[in-house]
Backbone atoms as SQL, in Angstrom:
CREATE TABLE atoms (id INTEGER PRIMARY KEY, chain TEXT, resi INTEGER, resn TEXT, atom TEXT, x REAL, y REAL, z REAL);
INSERT INTO atoms VALUES
  (1, 'A', 1, 'MET', 'N', 5.354, -12.481, 0.987),
  (2, 'A', 1, 'MET', 'CA', 5.138, -11.260, 0.252),
  (3, 'A', 1, 'MET', 'C', 3.745, -11.325, -0.388),
  (4, 'A', 2, 'PRO', 'N', 3.101, -10.294, -0.637),
  (5, 'A', 2, 'PRO', 'CA', 3.535, -8.914, -0.715),
  (6, 'A', 2, 'PRO', 'C', 3.387, -8.159, 0.604),
  (7, 'A', 3, 'HIS', 'N', 4.166, -7.105, 0.723),
  (8, 'A', 3, 'HIS', 'CA', 4.049, -6.208, 1.855),
  (9, 'A', 3, 'HIS', 'C', 3.619, -4.844, 1.333),
  (10, 'A', 4, 'PHE', 'N', 2.620, -4.258, 1.992),
  (11, 'A', 4, 'PHE', 'CA', 2.055, -2.973, 1.588),
  (12, 'A', 4, 'PHE', 'C', 2.274, -1.990, 2.729),
  (13, 'A', 5, 'THR', 'N', 2.999, -0.925, 2.454),
  (14, 'A', 5, 'THR', 'CA', 3.305, 0.082, 3.468),
  (15, 'A', 5, 'THR', 'C', 2.728, 1.418, 3.029),
  (16, 'A', 6, 'VAL', 'N', 2.093, 2.104, 3.963),
  (17, 'A', 6, 'VAL', 'CA', 1.515, 3.418, 3.690),
  (18, 'A', 6, 'VAL', 'C', 2.138, 4.419, 4.648),
  (19, 'A', 7, 'GLU', 'N', 2.681, 5.479, 4.070),
  (20, 'A', 7, 'GLU', 'CA', 3.112, 6.632, 4.859),
  (21, 'A', 7, 'GLU', 'C', 2.054, 7.713, 4.654),
  (22, 'A', 8, 'TYR', 'N', 1.642, 8.356, 5.752),
  (23, 'A', 8, 'TYR', 'CA', 0.630, 9.415, 5.615),
  (24, 'A', 8, 'TYR', 'C', 0.924, 10.525, 6.604),
  (25, 'A', 9, 'THR', 'N', 0.588, 11.735, 6.212),
  (26, 'A', 9, 'THR', 'CA', 0.838, 12.882, 7.072),
  (27, 'A', 9, 'THR', 'C', -0.172, 12.915, 8.212),
  (28, 'A', 10, 'ASP', 'N', 0.308, 13.317, 9.372),
  (29, 'A', 10, 'ASP', 'CA', -0.548, 13.271, 10.570),
  (30, 'A', 10, 'ASP', 'C', -1.721, 14.226, 10.515),
  (31, 'A', 11, 'ASN', 'N', -1.732, 15.161, 9.579),
  (32, 'A', 11, 'ASN', 'CA', -2.858, 16.093, 9.487),
  (33, 'A', 11, 'ASN', 'C', -4.106, 15.475, 8.850),
  (34, 'A', 12, 'ILE', 'N', -4.022, 14.204, 8.458),
  (35, 'A', 12, 'ILE', 'CA', -5.221, 13.494, 7.972),
  (36, 'A', 12, 'ILE', 'C', -5.512, 12.243, 8.799),
  (37, 'A', 13, 'LYS', 'N', -4.853, 12.113, 9.920),
  (38, 'A', 13, 'LYS', 'CA', -4.984, 10.903, 10.742),
  (39, 'A', 13, 'LYS', 'C', -6.447, 10.562, 11.048),
  (40, 'A', 14, 'ASN', 'N', -7.224, 11.527, 11.445),
  (41, 'A', 14, 'ASN', 'CA', -8.599, 11.251, 11.860),
  (42, 'A', 14, 'ASN', 'C', -9.520, 10.880, 10.700),
  (43, 'A', 15, 'GLU', 'N', -9.181, 11.301, 9.488),
  (44, 'A', 15, 'GLU', 'CA', -10.015, 11.009, 8.329),
  (45, 'A', 15, 'GLU', 'C', -9.496, 9.850, 7.483),
  (46, 'A', 16, 'ALA', 'N', -8.265, 9.440, 7.686),
  (47, 'A', 16, 'ALA', 'CA', -7.614, 8.480, 6.780),
  (48, 'A', 16, 'ALA', 'C', -8.212, 7.075, 6.828),
  (49, 'A', 17, 'ASN', 'N', -8.703, 6.642, 7.968),
  (50, 'A', 17, 'ASN', 'CA', -9.284, 5.302, 8.143),
  (51, 'A', 17, 'ASN', 'C', -8.376, 4.226, 7.526),
  (52, 'A', 18, 'ILE', 'N', -7.182, 4.159, 8.050),
  (53, 'A', 18, 'ILE', 'CA', -6.164, 3.249, 7.535),
  (54, 'A', 18, 'ILE', 'C', -6.598, 1.788, 7.675),
  (55, 'A', 19, 'ALA', 'N', -7.298, 1.462, 8.739),
  (56, 'A', 19, 'ALA', 'CA', -7.760, 0.071, 8.915),
  (57, 'A', 19, 'ALA', 'C', -8.662, -0.356, 7.759),
  (58, 'A', 20, 'LEU', 'N', -9.563, 0.517, 7.339),
  (59, 'A', 20, 'LEU', 'CA', -10.436, 0.205, 6.202),
  (60, 'A', 20, 'LEU', 'C', -9.627, 0.130, 4.906),
  (61, 'A', 21, 'LEU', 'N', -8.665, 1.020, 4.741),
  (62, 'A', 21, 'LEU', 'CA', -7.801, 0.960, 3.561),
  (63, 'A', 21, 'LEU', 'C', -7.111, -0.397, 3.481),
  (64, 'A', 22, 'PHE', 'N', -6.566, -0.867, 4.590),
  (65, 'A', 22, 'PHE', 'CA', -5.886, -2.164, 4.591),
  (66, 'A', 22, 'PHE', 'C', -6.850, -3.304, 4.274),
  (67, 'A', 23, 'GLU', 'N', -8.068, -3.218, 4.768),
  (68, 'A', 23, 'GLU', 'CA', -9.072, -4.228, 4.437),
  (69, 'A', 23, 'GLU', 'C', -9.307, -4.273, 2.925),
  (70, 'A', 24, 'GLU', 'N', -9.420, -3.103, 2.313),
  (71, 'A', 24, 'GLU', 'CA', -9.640, -3.017, 0.872),
  (72, 'A', 24, 'GLU', 'C', -8.423, -3.522, 0.092),
  (73, 'A', 25, 'VAL', 'N', -7.235, -3.163, 0.537),
  (74, 'A', 25, 'VAL', 'CA', -5.992, -3.617, -0.107),
  (75, 'A', 25, 'VAL', 'C', -5.874, -5.133, -0.032),
  (76, 'A', 26, 'HIS', 'N', -6.161, -5.690, 1.133),
  (77, 'A', 26, 'HIS', 'CA', -6.062, -7.145, 1.294),
  (78, 'A', 26, 'HIS', 'C', -7.062, -7.877, 0.404),
  (79, 'A', 27, 'LYS', 'N', -8.238, -7.309, 0.217),
  (80, 'A', 27, 'LYS', 'CA', -9.208, -7.932, -0.697),
  (81, 'A', 27, 'LYS', 'C', -8.620, -8.034, -2.105),
  (82, 'A', 28, 'VAL', 'N', -7.980, -6.970, -2.561),
  (83, 'A', 28, 'VAL', 'CA', -7.362, -6.972, -3.894),
  (84, 'A', 28, 'VAL', 'C', -6.278, -8.040, -3.968),
  (85, 'A', 29, 'LEU', 'N', -5.428, -8.093, -2.967),
  (86, 'A', 29, 'LEU', 'CA', -4.316, -9.044, -2.993),
  (87, 'A', 29, 'LEU', 'C', -4.797, -10.480, -2.824),
  (88, 'A', 30, 'ILE', 'N', -5.753, -10.694, -1.945),
  (89, 'A', 30, 'ILE', 'CA', -6.279, -12.044, -1.725),
  (90, 'A', 30, 'ILE', 'C', -6.983, -12.560, -2.977),
  (91, 'A', 31, 'SER', 'N', -7.620, -11.668, -3.724),
  (92, 'A', 31, 'SER', 'CA', -8.289, -12.101, -4.956),
  (93, 'A', 31, 'SER', 'C', -7.285, -12.562, -6.013),
  (94, 'A', 32, 'ARG', 'N', -6.030, -12.317, -5.786),
  (95, 'A', 32, 'ARG', 'CA', -4.951, -12.752, -6.676),
  (96, 'A', 32, 'ARG', 'C', -4.073, -13.785, -5.977),
  (97, 'A', 33, 'ASP', 'N', -4.712, -14.708, -5.266),
  (98, 'A', 33, 'ASP', 'CA', -3.958, -15.666, -4.452),
  (99, 'A', 33, 'ASP', 'C', -3.094, -16.614, -5.270),
  (100, 'A', 34, 'SER', 'N', -3.329, -16.711, -6.563),
  (101, 'A', 34, 'SER', 'CA', -2.442, -17.520, -7.399),
  (102, 'A', 34, 'SER', 'C', -1.145, -16.764, -7.703),
  (103, 'A', 35, 'VAL', 'N', -1.147, -15.471, -7.446),
  (104, 'A', 35, 'VAL', 'CA', 0.024, -14.626, -7.684),
  (105, 'A', 35, 'VAL', 'C', 0.703, -14.236, -6.376),
  (106, 'A', 36, 'PHE', 'N', -0.110, -13.930, -5.360),
  (107, 'A', 36, 'PHE', 'CA', 0.391, -13.483, -4.064),
  (108, 'A', 36, 'PHE', 'C', -0.128, -14.421, -2.980),
  (109, 'A', 37, 'PRO', 'N', 0.723, -15.204, -2.353),
  (110, 'A', 37, 'PRO', 'CA', 0.265, -16.115, -1.303),
  (111, 'A', 37, 'PRO', 'C', -0.392, -15.348, -0.144),
  (112, 'A', 38, 'ILE', 'N', -1.567, -15.780, 0.241),
  (113, 'A', 38, 'ILE', 'CA', -2.336, -15.093, 1.281),
  (114, 'A', 38, 'ILE', 'C', -1.550, -15.004, 2.586),
  (115, 'A', 39, 'GLY', 'N', -0.858, -16.060, 2.931),
  (116, 'A', 39, 'GLY', 'CA', -0.111, -16.076, 4.190),
  (117, 'A', 39, 'GLY', 'C', 1.059, -15.111, 4.236),
  (118, 'A', 40, 'GLY', 'N', 1.419, -14.542, 3.100),
  (119, 'A', 40, 'GLY', 'CA', 2.530, -13.605, 3.057),
  (120, 'A', 40, 'GLY', 'C', 2.115, -12.149, 3.011),
  (121, 'A', 41, 'ILE', 'N', 0.817, -11.886, 2.948),
  (122, 'A', 41, 'ILE', 'CA', 0.342, -10.500, 2.832),
  (123, 'A', 41, 'ILE', 'C', 0.497, -9.790, 4.170),
  (124, 'A', 42, 'ARG', 'N', 1.111, -8.615, 4.122),
  (125, 'A', 42, 'ARG', 'CA', 1.288, -7.776, 5.306),
  (126, 'A', 42, 'ARG', 'C', 0.971, -6.340, 4.927),
  (127, 'A', 43, 'SER', 'N', 0.405, -5.593, 5.845),
  (128, 'A', 43, 'SER', 'CA', 0.197, -4.160, 5.668),
  (129, 'A', 43, 'SER', 'C', 0.647, -3.443, 6.923),
  (130, 'A', 44, 'ARG', 'N', 1.174, -2.271, 6.716),
  (131, 'A', 44, 'ARG', 'CA', 1.608, -1.448, 7.846),
  (132, 'A', 44, 'ARG', 'C', 1.506, 0.011, 7.465),
  (133, 'A', 45, 'ALA', 'N', 1.350, 0.859, 8.475),
  (134, 'A', 45, 'ALA', 'CA', 1.238, 2.298, 8.240),
  (135, 'A', 45, 'ALA', 'C', 2.263, 3.039, 9.073),
  (136, 'A', 46, 'ILE', 'N', 2.735, 4.112, 8.509),
  (137, 'A', 46, 'ILE', 'CA', 3.681, 4.986, 9.194),
  (138, 'A', 46, 'ILE', 'C', 3.087, 6.394, 9.172),
  (139, 'A', 47, 'GLU', 'N', 2.743, 6.882, 10.349),
  (140, 'A', 47, 'GLU', 'CA', 2.213, 8.242, 10.467),
  (141, 'A', 47, 'GLU', 'C', 3.393, 9.204, 10.530),
  (142, 'A', 48, 'LEU', 'N', 3.392, 10.180, 9.639),
  (143, 'A', 48, 'LEU', 'CA', 4.493, 11.131, 9.556),
  (144, 'A', 48, 'LEU', 'C', 4.168, 12.395, 10.334),
  (145, 'A', 49, 'LYS', 'N', 5.032, 12.735, 11.241),
  (146, 'A', 49, 'LYS', 'CA', 4.853, 13.949, 12.035),
  (147, 'A', 49, 'LYS', 'C', 5.761, 15.080, 11.544),
  (148, 'A', 50, 'ASP', 'N', 6.863, 14.734, 10.956),
  (149, 'A', 50, 'ASP', 'CA', 7.813, 15.720, 10.438),
  (150, 'A', 50, 'ASP', 'C', 7.834, 15.625, 8.922),
  (151, 'A', 51, 'TYR', 'N', 7.338, 16.648, 8.256),
  (152, 'A', 51, 'TYR', 'CA', 7.260, 16.662, 6.802),
  (153, 'A', 51, 'TYR', 'C', 7.000, 18.094, 6.341),
  (154, 'A', 52, 'ARG', 'N', 7.171, 18.327, 5.081),
  (155, 'A', 52, 'ARG', 'CA', 6.827, 19.605, 4.448),
  (156, 'A', 52, 'ARG', 'C', 6.337, 19.273, 3.050),
  (157, 'A', 53, 'VAL', 'N', 5.268, 19.907, 2.639),
  (158, 'A', 53, 'VAL', 'CA', 4.697, 19.668, 1.318),
  (159, 'A', 53, 'VAL', 'C', 4.713, 20.983, 0.538),
  (160, 'A', 54, 'ALA', 'N', 5.160, 20.904, -0.691),
  (161, 'A', 54, 'ALA', 'CA', 5.194, 22.057, -1.599),
  (162, 'A', 54, 'ALA', 'C', 5.911, 23.234, -0.935),
  (163, 'A', 55, 'ASP', 'N', 5.297, 24.417, -0.936),
  (164, 'A', 55, 'ASP', 'CA', 5.966, 25.579, -0.352),
  (165, 'A', 55, 'ASP', 'C', 5.669, 25.742, 1.140),
  (166, 'A', 56, 'GLY', 'N', 4.890, 24.827, 1.708),
  (167, 'A', 56, 'GLY', 'CA', 4.605, 24.871, 3.137),
  (168, 'A', 56, 'GLY', 'C', 3.568, 25.894, 3.544),
  (169, 'A', 57, 'SER', 'N', 2.947, 26.567, 2.581),
  (170, 'A', 57, 'SER', 'CA', 2.016, 27.635, 2.923),
  (171, 'A', 57, 'SER', 'C', 0.604, 27.141, 3.249),
  (172, 'A', 58, 'GLU', 'N', 0.283, 25.912, 2.874),
  (173, 'A', 58, 'GLU', 'CA', -1.042, 25.352, 3.132),
  (174, 'A', 58, 'GLU', 'C', -0.909, 24.140, 4.053),
  (175, 'A', 59, 'ASP', 'N', -2.037, 23.635, 4.490),
  (176, 'A', 59, 'ASP', 'CA', -2.068, 22.422, 5.317),
  (177, 'A', 59, 'ASP', 'C', -2.167, 21.205, 4.395),
  (178, 'A', 60, 'ASP', 'N', -1.217, 21.123, 3.445),
  (179, 'A', 60, 'ASP', 'CA', -1.213, 20.034, 2.472),
  (180, 'A', 60, 'ASP', 'C', -0.950, 18.702, 3.159),
  (181, 'A', 61, 'ALA', 'N', -1.443, 17.640, 2.527),
  (182, 'A', 61, 'ALA', 'CA', -1.270, 16.289, 3.056),
  (183, 'A', 61, 'ALA', 'C', -0.817, 15.368, 1.930),
  (184, 'A', 62, 'PHE', 'N', -0.238, 14.242, 2.310),
  (185, 'A', 62, 'PHE', 'CA', 0.071, 13.244, 1.298),
  (186, 'A', 62, 'PHE', 'C', -0.013, 11.846, 1.881),
  (187, 'A', 63, 'VAL', 'N', -0.210, 10.908, 0.959),
  (188, 'A', 63, 'VAL', 'CA', -0.208, 9.479, 1.261),
  (189, 'A', 63, 'VAL', 'C', 0.689, 8.840, 0.206),
  (190, 'A', 64, 'HIS', 'N', 1.669, 8.099, 0.669),
  (191, 'A', 64, 'HIS', 'CA', 2.554, 7.391, -0.256),
  (192, 'A', 64, 'HIS', 'C', 2.547, 5.911, 0.126),
  (193, 'A', 65, 'ALA', 'N', 2.213, 5.072, -0.837),
  (194, 'A', 65, 'ALA', 'CA', 2.144, 3.630, -0.609),
  (195, 'A', 65, 'ALA', 'C', 3.281, 2.937, -1.353),
  (196, 'A', 66, 'VAL', 'N', 3.758, 1.857, -0.767),
  (197, 'A', 66, 'VAL', 'CA', 4.797, 1.035, -1.379),
  (198, 'A', 66, 'VAL', 'C', 4.334, -0.414, -1.335),
  (199, 'A', 67, 'LEU', 'N', 4.349, -1.059, -2.475),
  (200, 'A', 67, 'LEU', 'CA', 4.082, -2.487, -2.554),
  (201, 'A', 67, 'LEU', 'C', 5.406, -3.175, -2.813),
  (202, 'A', 68, 'LYS', 'N', 5.832, -4.004, -1.881),
  (203, 'A', 68, 'LYS', 'CA', 7.073, -4.766, -2.035),
  (204, 'A', 68, 'LYS', 'C', 6.716, -6.212, -2.355),
  (205, 'A', 69, 'ILE', 'N', 7.314, -6.721, -3.420),
  (206, 'A', 69, 'ILE', 'CA', 7.068, -8.101, -3.831),
  (207, 'A', 69, 'ILE', 'C', 8.382, -8.769, -4.196),
  (208, 'A', 70, 'GLY', 'N', 8.386, -10.073, -4.135),
  (209, 'A', 70, 'GLY', 'CA', 9.522, -10.832, -4.609),
  (210, 'A', 70, 'GLY', 'C', 9.526, -10.882, -6.125),
  (211, 'A', 71, 'ALA', 'N', 10.671, -11.171, -6.679),
  (212, 'A', 71, 'ALA', 'CA', 10.831, -11.229, -8.131),
  (213, 'A', 71, 'ALA', 'C', 10.099, -12.434, -8.709),
  (214, 'A', 72, 'GLY', 'N', 9.865, -12.376, -10.034),
  (215, 'A', 72, 'GLY', 'CA', 9.348, -13.538, -10.729),
  (216, 'A', 72, 'GLY', 'C', 7.980, -13.384, -11.359),
  (217, 'A', 73, 'ARG', 'N', 7.330, -12.259, -11.154),
  (218, 'A', 73, 'ARG', 'CA', 6.014, -12.056, -11.754),
  (219, 'A', 73, 'ARG', 'C', 6.165, -11.272, -13.055),
  (220, 'A', 74, 'SER', 'N', 5.274, -11.521, -13.987),
  (221, 'A', 74, 'SER', 'CA', 5.356, -10.853, -15.284),
  (222, 'A', 74, 'SER', 'C', 5.040, -9.361, -15.148),
  (223, 'A', 75, 'VAL', 'N', 5.481, -8.601, -16.137),
  (224, 'A', 75, 'VAL', 'CA', 5.192, -7.170, -16.182),
  (225, 'A', 75, 'VAL', 'C', 3.688, -6.943, -16.165),
  (226, 'A', 76, 'GLU', 'N', 2.953, -7.753, -16.910),
  (227, 'A', 76, 'GLU', 'CA', 1.496, -7.597, -16.990),
  (228, 'A', 76, 'GLU', 'C', 0.834, -7.828, -15.636),
  (229, 'A', 77, 'VAL', 'N', 1.262, -8.863, -14.934),
  (230, 'A', 77, 'VAL', 'CA', 0.695, -9.177, -13.616),
  (231, 'A', 77, 'VAL', 'C', 0.993, -8.056, -12.633),
  (232, 'A', 78, 'LYS', 'N', 2.219, -7.569, -12.634),
  (233, 'A', 78, 'LYS', 'CA', 2.595, -6.480, -11.729),
  (234, 'A', 78, 'LYS', 'C', 1.801, -5.218, -12.037),
  (235, 'A', 79, 'LYS', 'N', 1.675, -4.887, -13.314),
  (236, 'A', 79, 'LYS', 'CA', 0.941, -3.682, -13.688),
  (237, 'A', 79, 'LYS', 'C', -0.521, -3.788, -13.299),
  (238, 'A', 80, 'GLU', 'N', -1.144, -4.920, -13.578),
  (239, 'A', 80, 'GLU', 'CA', -2.563, -5.097, -13.257),
  (240, 'A', 80, 'GLU', 'C', -2.799, -4.972, -11.753),
  (241, 'A', 81, 'ALA', 'N', -1.942, -5.580, -10.958),
  (242, 'A', 81, 'ALA', 'CA', -2.094, -5.500, -9.502),
  (243, 'A', 81, 'ALA', 'C', -1.898, -4.071, -9.010),
  (244, 'A', 82, 'CYS', 'N', -0.907, -3.385, -9.541),
  (245, 'A', 82, 'CYS', 'CA', -0.648, -2.008, -9.113),
  (246, 'A', 82, 'CYS', 'C', -1.772, -1.072, -9.531),
  (247, 'A', 83, 'VAL', 'N', -2.299, -1.250, -10.724),
  (248, 'A', 83, 'VAL', 'CA', -3.433, -0.426, -11.174),
  (249, 'A', 83, 'VAL', 'C', -4.630, -0.654, -10.244),
  (250, 'A', 84, 'ALA', 'N', -4.888, -1.903, -9.893),
  (251, 'A', 84, 'ALA', 'CA', -6.009, -2.208, -8.988),
  (252, 'A', 84, 'ALA', 'C', -5.787, -1.609, -7.609),
  (253, 'A', 85, 'LEU', 'N', -4.573, -1.707, -7.094),
  (254, 'A', 85, 'LEU', 'CA', -4.285, -1.154, -5.765),
  (255, 'A', 85, 'LEU', 'C', -4.346, 0.366, -5.764),
  (256, 'A', 86, 'PHE', 'N', -3.841, 0.998, -6.824),
  (257, 'A', 86, 'PHE', 'CA', -3.900, 2.459, -6.867),
  (258, 'A', 86, 'PHE', 'C', -5.345, 2.935, -7.014),
  (259, 'A', 87, 'ALA', 'N', -6.173, 2.168, -7.696),
  (260, 'A', 87, 'ALA', 'CA', -7.602, 2.501, -7.778),
  (261, 'A', 87, 'ALA', 'C', -8.234, 2.454, -6.390),
  (262, 'A', 88, 'VAL', 'N', -7.856, 1.472, -5.584),
  (263, 'A', 88, 'VAL', 'CA', -8.339, 1.396, -4.198),
  (264, 'A', 88, 'VAL', 'C', -7.898, 2.632, -3.431),
  (265, 'A', 89, 'LEU', 'N', -6.648, 2.995, -3.574),
  (266, 'A', 89, 'LEU', 'CA', -6.109, 4.163, -2.879),
  (267, 'A', 89, 'LEU', 'C', -6.869, 5.433, -3.285),
  (268, 'A', 90, 'LYS', 'N', -7.058, 5.634, -4.584),
  (269, 'A', 90, 'LYS', 'CA', -7.768, 6.822, -5.065),
  (270, 'A', 90, 'LYS', 'C', -9.214, 6.834, -4.581),
  (271, 'A', 91, 'ASN', 'N', -9.893, 5.695, -4.650),
  (272, 'A', 91, 'ASN', 'CA', -11.272, 5.620, -4.195),
  (273, 'A', 91, 'ASN', 'C', -11.369, 5.866, -2.693),
  (274, 'A', 92, 'HIS', 'N', -10.475, 5.257, -1.942),
  (275, 'A', 92, 'HIS', 'CA', -10.506, 5.388, -0.483),
  (276, 'A', 92, 'HIS', 'C', -10.356, 6.848, -0.045),
  (277, 'A', 93, 'PHE', 'N', -9.502, 7.590, -0.733),
  (278, 'A', 93, 'PHE', 'CA', -9.225, 8.968, -0.326),
  (279, 'A', 93, 'PHE', 'C', -9.978, 10.009, -1.168),
  (280, 'A', 94, 'SER', 'N', -10.892, 9.583, -2.012),
  (281, 'A', 94, 'SER', 'CA', -11.570, 10.523, -2.911),
  (282, 'A', 94, 'SER', 'C', -12.366, 11.598, -2.158),
  (283, 'A', 95, 'GLU', 'N', -13.084, 11.224, -1.146),
  (284, 'A', 95, 'GLU', 'CA', -13.860, 12.216, -0.392),
  (285, 'A', 95, 'GLU', 'C', -12.942, 13.211, 0.294),
  (286, 'A', 96, 'LEU', 'N', -11.884, 12.707, 0.909),
  (287, 'A', 96, 'LEU', 'CA', -10.934, 13.588, 1.584),
  (288, 'A', 96, 'LEU', 'C', -10.264, 14.521, 0.577),
  (289, 'A', 97, 'MET', 'N', -9.945, 13.997, -0.601),
  (290, 'A', 97, 'MET', 'CA', -9.304, 14.817, -1.628),
  (291, 'A', 97, 'MET', 'C', -10.236, 15.918, -2.122),
  (292, 'A', 98, 'SER', 'N', -11.539, 15.682, -2.077),
  (293, 'A', 98, 'SER', 'CA', -12.488, 16.714, -2.507),
  (294, 'A', 98, 'SER', 'C', -12.595, 17.857, -1.494),
  (295, 'A', 99, 'LYS', 'N', -12.064, 17.655, -0.287),
  (296, 'A', 99, 'LYS', 'CA', -12.181, 18.643, 0.783),
  (297, 'A', 99, 'LYS', 'C', -10.882, 19.378, 1.095),
  (298, 'A', 100, 'ARG', 'N', -9.751, 18.846, 0.635),
  (299, 'A', 100, 'ARG', 'CA', -8.470, 19.436, 1.030),
  (300, 'A', 100, 'ARG', 'C', -7.403, 19.112, -0.009),
  (301, 'A', 101, 'TYR', 'N', -6.261, 19.754, 0.109),
  (302, 'A', 101, 'TYR', 'CA', -5.130, 19.439, -0.767),
  (303, 'A', 101, 'TYR', 'C', -4.487, 18.146, -0.294),
  (304, 'A', 102, 'LEU', 'N', -4.374, 17.200, -1.224),
  (305, 'A', 102, 'LEU', 'CA', -3.874, 15.872, -0.884),
  (306, 'A', 102, 'LEU', 'C', -3.173, 15.274, -2.094),
  (307, 'A', 103, 'ALA', 'N', -1.991, 14.751, -1.888),
  (308, 'A', 103, 'ALA', 'CA', -1.238, 14.079, -2.950),
  (309, 'A', 103, 'ALA', 'C', -1.182, 12.583, -2.642),
  (310, 'A', 104, 'LEU', 'N', -1.502, 11.768, -3.639),
  (311, 'A', 104, 'LEU', 'CA', -1.447, 10.317, -3.509),
  (312, 'A', 104, 'LEU', 'C', -0.371, 9.781, -4.447),
  (313, 'A', 105, 'SER', 'N', 0.388, 8.812, -3.966),
  (314, 'A', 105, 'SER', 'CA', 1.382, 8.168, -4.821),
  (315, 'A', 105, 'SER', 'C', 1.572, 6.731, -4.360),
  (316, 'A', 106, 'MET', 'N', 2.071, 5.920, -5.284),
  (317, 'A', 106, 'MET', 'CA', 2.332, 4.514, -4.975),
  (318, 'A', 106, 'MET', 'C', 3.486, 4.046, -5.840),
  (319, 'A', 107, 'GLU', 'N', 4.307, 3.185, -5.283),
  (320, 'A', 107, 'GLU', 'CA', 5.400, 2.608, -6.053),
  (321, 'A', 107, 'GLU', 'C', 5.495, 1.114, -5.788),
  (322, 'A', 108, 'LEU', 'N', 6.069, 0.425, -6.735),
  (323, 'A', 108, 'LEU', 'CA', 6.316, -1.011, -6.636),
  (324, 'A', 108, 'LEU', 'C', 7.804, -1.221, -6.455),
  (325, 'A', 109, 'ILE', 'N', 8.164, -2.020, -5.483),
  (326, 'A', 109, 'ILE', 'CA', 9.556, -2.424, -5.283),
  (327, 'A', 109, 'ILE', 'C', 9.606, -3.934, -5.404),
  (328, 'A', 110, 'GLU', 'N', 10.424, -4.394, -6.319),
  (329, 'A', 110, 'GLU', 'CA', 10.594, -5.820, -6.549),
  (330, 'A', 110, 'GLU', 'C', 12.041, -6.171, -6.219),
  (331, 'A', 111, 'PHE', 'N', 12.214, -7.214, -5.453),
  (332, 'A', 111, 'PHE', 'CA', 13.575, -7.597, -5.094),
  (333, 'A', 111, 'PHE', 'C', 13.762, -9.081, -5.275),
  (334, 'A', 112, 'SER', 'N', 15.000, -9.464, -5.417),
  (335, 'A', 112, 'SER', 'CA', 15.309, -10.872, -5.642),
  (336, 'A', 112, 'SER', 'C', 15.243, -11.639, -4.328),
  (337, 'A', 113, 'GLU', 'N', 15.140, -12.936, -4.433),
  (338, 'A', 113, 'GLU', 'CA', 15.127, -13.776, -3.236),
  (339, 'A', 113, 'GLU', 'C', 16.493, -13.785, -2.553),
  (340, 'A', 114, 'ALA', 'N', 17.546, -13.556, -3.330),
  (341, 'A', 114, 'ALA', 'CA', 18.880, -13.459, -2.733),
  (342, 'A', 114, 'ALA', 'C', 18.921, -12.203, -1.871),
  (343, 'A', 115, 'GLY', 'N', 19.256, -12.365, -0.633),
  (344, 'A', 115, 'GLY', 'CA', 19.313, -11.223, 0.257),
  (345, 'A', 115, 'GLY', 'C', 18.070, -11.022, 1.106),
  (346, 'A', 116, 'THR', 'N', 17.065, -11.873, 0.955),
  (347, 'A', 116, 'THR', 'CA', 15.896, -11.803, 1.833),
  (348, 'A', 116, 'THR', 'C', 15.851, -13.072, 2.671),
  (349, 'A', 117, 'TYR', 'N', 15.465, -12.923, 3.902),
  (350, 'A', 117, 'TYR', 'CA', 15.429, -14.042, 4.837),
  (351, 'A', 117, 'TYR', 'C', 14.063, -14.066, 5.487),
  (352, 'A', 118, 'LYS', 'N', 13.404, -15.225, 5.449),
  (353, 'A', 118, 'LYS', 'CA', 12.021, -15.306, 5.926),
  (354, 'A', 118, 'LYS', 'C', 11.786, -16.640, 6.621),
  (355, 'A', 119, 'GLN', 'N', 10.904, -16.602, 7.575),
  (356, 'A', 119, 'GLN', 'CA', 10.347, -17.811, 8.179),
  (357, 'A', 119, 'GLN', 'C', 8.893, -17.500, 8.461),
  (358, 'A', 120, 'ASN', 'N', 7.983, -18.385, 8.048),
  (359, 'A', 120, 'ASN', 'CA', 6.560, -18.078, 8.139),
  (360, 'A', 120, 'ASN', 'C', 5.783, -19.384, 8.243),
  (361, 'A', 121, 'ASN', 'N', 5.104, -19.594, 9.351),
  (362, 'A', 121, 'ASN', 'CA', 4.260, -20.789, 9.465),
  (363, 'A', 121, 'ASN', 'C', 2.787, -20.477, 9.155),
  (364, 'A', 122, 'ILE', 'N', 2.495, -19.256, 8.707),
  (365, 'A', 122, 'ILE', 'CA', 1.128, -18.870, 8.355),
  (366, 'A', 122, 'ILE', 'C', 0.725, -19.477, 7.019),
  (367, 'A', 123, 'HIS', 'N', 1.675, -19.599, 6.089),
  (368, 'A', 123, 'HIS', 'CA', 1.371, -20.142, 4.755),
  (369, 'A', 123, 'HIS', 'C', 0.649, -21.487, 4.832),
  (370, 'A', 124, 'ALA', 'N', 1.073, -22.337, 5.731),
  (371, 'A', 124, 'ALA', 'CA', 0.503, -23.698, 5.817),
  (372, 'A', 124, 'ALA', 'C', -1.000, -23.657, 6.061),
  (373, 'A', 125, 'ARG', 'N', -1.481, -22.646, 6.753),
  (374, 'A', 125, 'ARG', 'CA', -2.913, -22.538, 7.031),
  (375, 'A', 125, 'ARG', 'C', -3.730, -22.348, 5.763),
  (376, 'A', 126, 'PHE', 'N', -3.155, -21.810, 4.722),
  (377, 'A', 126, 'PHE', 'CA', -3.887, -21.519, 3.490),
  (378, 'A', 126, 'PHE', 'C', -3.657, -22.540, 2.403),
  (379, 'A', 127, 'LYS', 'N', -2.958, -23.626, 2.716),
  (380, 'A', 127, 'LYS', 'CA', -2.720, -24.663, 1.711),
  (381, 'A', 127, 'LYS', 'C', -3.723, -25.771, 1.845);
């Protein structure tokens, strides 16, 4: 962990530059390697083709990000990381937001180790 998932509407696919967004997100997470193990960082995107925004009268778009982490980090650490990641999201989409209607959101999901199953040989490379 952490895993970062972005859902975005297909009407911004050509402008979204998701690969660059993930590069920026990973920089934030890697800079906190004492909190988030580098070998556990994952990012993925889901392009949404079926959606409706507001009253449906405009070509509105949205981006919703989810950061999933395991339990055990302090409230302060979680808040600081989320504030930094949301700043990346806002900065990344600022130009697009100046040109069109766009809603940005992000949430944190924290879950216990009970009920999660993992195997990862990537961690060893960063030790």
